[in-house]
Z-matrix of the N, CA and C atoms (Angstrom, degrees):
N
C 1 1.441
C 2 1.528 1 108.85
N 3 1.325 2 116.48 1 130.08
C 4 1.465 3 120.93 2 178.54
C 5 1.529 4 109.54 3 -88.73
N 6 1.314 5 115.21 4 118.25
C 7 1.461 6 120.36 5 178.15
C 8 1.522 7 112.72 6 -102.66
N 9 1.336 8 116.56 7 -19.36
C 10 1.460 9 120.54 8 -175.45
C 11 1.523 10 109.41 9 -137.39
N 12 1.322 11 116.35 10 116.71
C 13 1.465 12 120.48 11 178.98
C 14 1.531 13 110.21 12 -77.60
N 15 1.322 14 116.20 13 162.18
C 16 1.466 15 120.84 14 176.84
C 17 1.523 16 110.93 15 -62.57
N 18 1.330 17 116.45 16 -36.31
C 19 1.470 18 120.58 17 179.64
C 20 1.525 19 111.15 18 -63.83
N 21 1.331 20 117.49 19 -43.65
C 22 1.463 21 120.43 20 178.01
C 23 1.521 22 110.95 21 -67.92
N 24 1.318 23 115.96 22 -38.71
C 25 1.464 24 120.40 23 179.10
C 26 1.527 25 110.77 24 -58.41
N 27 1.317 26 117.17 25 -39.60
C 28 1.463 27 121.85 26 179.66
C 29 1.528 28 112.16 27 -67.69
N 30 1.330 29 117.32 28 -26.98
C 31 1.470 30 121.45 29 -179.20
C 32 1.526 31 112.29 30 -78.77
N 33 1.330 32 117.24 31 -22.67
C 34 1.460 33 121.03 32 -176.46
C 35 1.528 34 110.90 33 -78.00
N 36 1.329 35 117.53 34 126.14
C 37 1.462 36 119.75 35 176.72
C 38 1.533 37 110.30 36 -69.08
N 39 1.335 38 117.89 37 157.72
C 40 1.465 39 120.36 38 178.14
C 41 1.528 40 111.52 39 -67.96
N 42 1.326 41 115.44 40 160.84
C 43 1.463 42 120.39 41 179.50
C 44 1.524 43 110.50 42 -56.07
N 45 1.320 44 115.71 43 133.11
C 46 1.457 45 122.49 44 179.35
C 47 1.514 46 115.34 45 88.79
N 48 1.317 47 117.72 46 -9.35
C 49 1.469 48 120.99 47 -174.58
C 50 1.523 49 113.51 48 -68.98
N 51 1.313 50 118.41 49 -26.75
C 52 1.467 51 120.58 50 -176.71
C 53 1.530 52 112.38 51 -106.48
N 54 1.325 53 117.49 52 14.59
C 55 1.467 54 121.44 53 -174.80
C 56 1.524 55 113.32 54 -57.36
N 57 1.313 56 117.84 55 -31.99
C 58 1.466 57 121.34 56 -177.57
C 59 1.528 58 113.23 57 -92.36
N 60 1.322 59 117.51 58 -3.57
C 61 1.466 60 120.59 59 -178.83
C 62 1.525 61 110.45 60 -81.13
N 63 1.320 62 116.09 61 136.28
C 64 1.459 63 121.00 62 179.56
C 65 1.525 64 112.05 63 -71.80
N 66 1.321 65 116.84 64 -33.64
C 67 1.461 66 121.07 65 -176.40
C 68 1.534 67 109.74 66 -140.95
N 69 1.346 68 117.38 67 75.58
C 70 1.470 69 119.36 68 -177.64
C 71 1.530 70 111.93 69 -66.76
N 72 1.322 71 115.15 70 153.36
C 73 1.463 72 120.95 71 -176.18
C 74 1.529 73 111.41 72 -87.90
N 75 1.320 74 115.45 73 133.81
C 76 1.462 75 121.52 74 172.35
C 77 1.525 76 107.75 75 -77.28
N 78 1.332 77 116.45 76 130.71
C 79 1.462 78 121.37 77 -178.80
C 80 1.523 79 111.26 78 -102.09
N 81 1.335 80 117.26 79 -38.06
C 82 1.468 81 120.92 80 -178.42
C 83 1.524 82 110.60 81 -131.07
N 84 1.325 83 114.76 82 153.49
C 85 1.464 84 121.85 83 178.49
C 86 1.520 85 108.04 84 -134.05
N 87 1.330 86 115.75 85 132.50
C 88 1.456 87 121.97 86 175.10
C 89 1.523 88 107.56 87 -121.79
N 90 1.323 89 116.56 88 136.99
C 91 1.462 90 121.34 89 -179.06
C 92 1.512 91 108.76 90 -127.70
N 93 1.321 92 116.17 91 134.05
C 94 1.461 93 121.58 92 178.08
C 95 1.526 94 107.96 93 -118.45
N 96 1.336 95 117.90 94 100.14
C 97 1.460 96 120.98 95 -171.56
C 98 1.526 97 114.96 96 -66.66
N 99 1.333 98 118.27 97 -28.10
C 100 1.466 99 119.35 98 -178.70
C 101 1.525 100 112.26 99 -64.32
N 102 1.328 101 116.86 100 -30.83
C 103 1.461 102 120.86 101 -179.16
C 104 1.521 103 112.59 102 -112.16
N 105 1.324 104 117.77 103 -3.09
C 106 1.470 105 122.68 104 -178.16
C 107 1.529 106 111.71 105 58.75
N 108 1.320 107 116.14 106 38.58
C 109 1.463 108 122.47 107 176.47
C 110 1.518 109 109.02 108 -104.54
N 111 1.336 110 116.31 109 147.28
C 112 1.456 111 122.14 110 175.94
C 113 1.525 112 108.51 111 -134.99
N 114 1.337 113 115.38 112 135.16
C 115 1.456 114 122.58 113 178.52
C 116 1.524 115 108.19 114 -115.20
N 117 1.330 116 116.92 115 131.54
C 118 1.459 117 123.08 116 179.65
C 119 1.530 118 108.18 117 -116.86
N 120 1.328 119 116.99 118 111.32
C 121 1.459 120 121.11 119 -177.28
C 122 1.515 121 112.67 120 -87.44
N 123 1.329 122 115.76 121 127.29
C 124 1.464 123 122.91 122 179.19
C 125 1.526 124 110.45 123 -107.29
N 126 1.330 125 116.52 124 -41.51
C 127 1.465 126 123.01 125 -179.90
C 128 1.523 127 108.68 126 -132.02
N 129 1.351 128 116.22 127 161.77
C 130 1.464 129 119.12 128 -176.10
C 131 1.521 130 110.78 129 -155.10
N 132 1.326 131 116.00 130 142.05
C 133 1.462 132 122.68 131 171.90
C 134 1.528 133 107.73 132 -111.63
N 135 1.330 134 118.89 133 108.25
C 136 1.462 135 120.63 134 -177.34
C 137 1.528 136 113.87 135 -65.35
N 138 1.331 137 118.22 136 -26.85
C 139 1.464 138 120.69 137 -179.81
C 140 1.530 139 111.63 138 -68.52
N 141 1.325 140 116.69 139 -42.42
C 142 1.468 141 120.96 140 -178.35
C 143 1.524 142 112.72 141 -98.99
N 144 1.319 143 116.41 142 -10.90
C 145 1.471 144 123.59 143 -175.92
C 146 1.532 145 111.87 144 57.89
N 147 1.330 146 115.15 145 40.55
C 148 1.462 147 122.10 146 178.15
C 149 1.526 148 109.11 147 -108.88
N 150 1.321 149 115.03 148 133.27
C 151 1.461 150 122.95 149 175.66
C 152 1.518 151 109.49 150 -101.50
N 153 1.315 152 115.41 151 156.26
C 154 1.452 153 122.68 152 162.26
C 155 1.515 154 105.30 153 -118.56
N 156 1.333 155 116.08 154 133.92
C 157 1.452 156 119.06 155 179.75
C 158 1.513 157 112.02 156 179.20
N 159 1.300 158 115.28 157 -160.20
C 160 1.459 159 123.07 158 -178.84
C 161 1.518 160 108.79 159 -102.84
N 162 1.332 161 115.65 160 131.83
C 163 1.461 162 121.58 161 177.50
C 164 1.522 163 107.45 162 -115.25
N 165 1.315 164 116.16 163 119.42
C 166 1.462 165 122.12 164 178.60
C 167 1.521 166 107.44 165 -103.88
N 168 1.329 167 115.11 166 91.26
C 169 1.461 168 121.62 167 -179.01
C 170 1.514 169 109.54 168 -127.35
N 171 1.328 170 116.23 169 -138.20
C 172 1.462 171 120.17 170 178.03
C 173 1.527 172 111.19 171 -62.29
N 174 1.335 173 115.54 172 -38.89
C 175 1.455 174 122.12 173 178.57
C 176 1.527 175 107.84 174 -131.03
N 177 1.337 176 118.96 175 96.25
C 178 1.473 177 121.40 176 -177.37
C 179 1.529 178 111.56 177 -55.06
N 180 1.348 179 115.52 178 135.94
C 181 1.458 180 119.79 179 -177.60
C 182 1.517 181 111.74 180 -159.92
N 183 1.327 182 115.15 181 158.12
C 184 1.461 183 122.66 182 168.58
C 185 1.520 184 107.26 183 -88.89
N 186 1.324 185 116.51 184 137.97
C 187 1.455 186 119.26 185 178.97
C 188 1.512 187 111.43 186 173.28
N 189 1.312 188 115.08 187 -168.09
C 190 1.463 189 120.06 188 -178.61
C 191 1.522 190 110.49 189 -100.35
N 192 1.329 191 114.92 190 153.44
C 193 1.461 192 121.46 191 174.57
C 194 1.514 193 108.91 192 -150.63
N 195 1.321 194 115.30 193 156.60
C 196 1.457 195 122.25 194 -170.64
C 197 1.526 196 112.32 195 -103.38
N 198 1.325 197 115.70 196 131.75
C 199 1.461 198 120.48 197 174.38
C 200 1.526 199 110.34 198 -64.12
N 201 1.322 200 117.44 199 -37.20
C 202 1.469 201 121.71 200 178.93
C 203 1.528 202 110.17 201 -61.35
N 204 1.326 203 117.51 202 -43.91
C 205 1.465 204 120.50 203 179.07
C 206 1.525 205 111.13 204 -65.73
N 207 1.327 206 117.41 205 -38.31
C 208 1.466 207 119.56 206 176.78
C 209 1.526 208 110.61 207 -62.34
N 210 1.337 209 116.85 208 -41.94
C 211 1.468 210 121.16 209 179.43
C 212 1.524 211 111.82 210 -63.57
N 213 1.332 212 116.88 211 -34.89
C 214 1.462 213 121.28 212 -175.07
C 215 1.521 214 114.18 213 -90.29
N 216 1.317 215 118.25 214 -2.65
C 217 1.461 216 121.76 215 -179.25
C 218 1.523 217 110.13 216 -72.13
N 219 1.309 218 115.12 217 131.29
C 220 1.468 219 121.54 218 178.66
C 221 1.524 220 109.06 219 -128.18
N 222 1.319 221 115.79 220 143.97
C 223 1.460 222 120.47 221 179.67
C 224 1.490 223 112.51 222 -93.83
């Protein structure tokens, strides 16, 4: 399943690029309805497939999350 197009990947800044920004822009959003979790990607490393962004889950937080783990999640 393709979760991230090449066009969106090109729009995502590299990890650490928005560290000094007061209000960085979310580029991608992933939603998992079985768990009511939402991931908002702000930065991305295409080599490791790791995002930095906001995760709205049981405990909302800023941090990293993996595209591979999102692809492999099953309800």
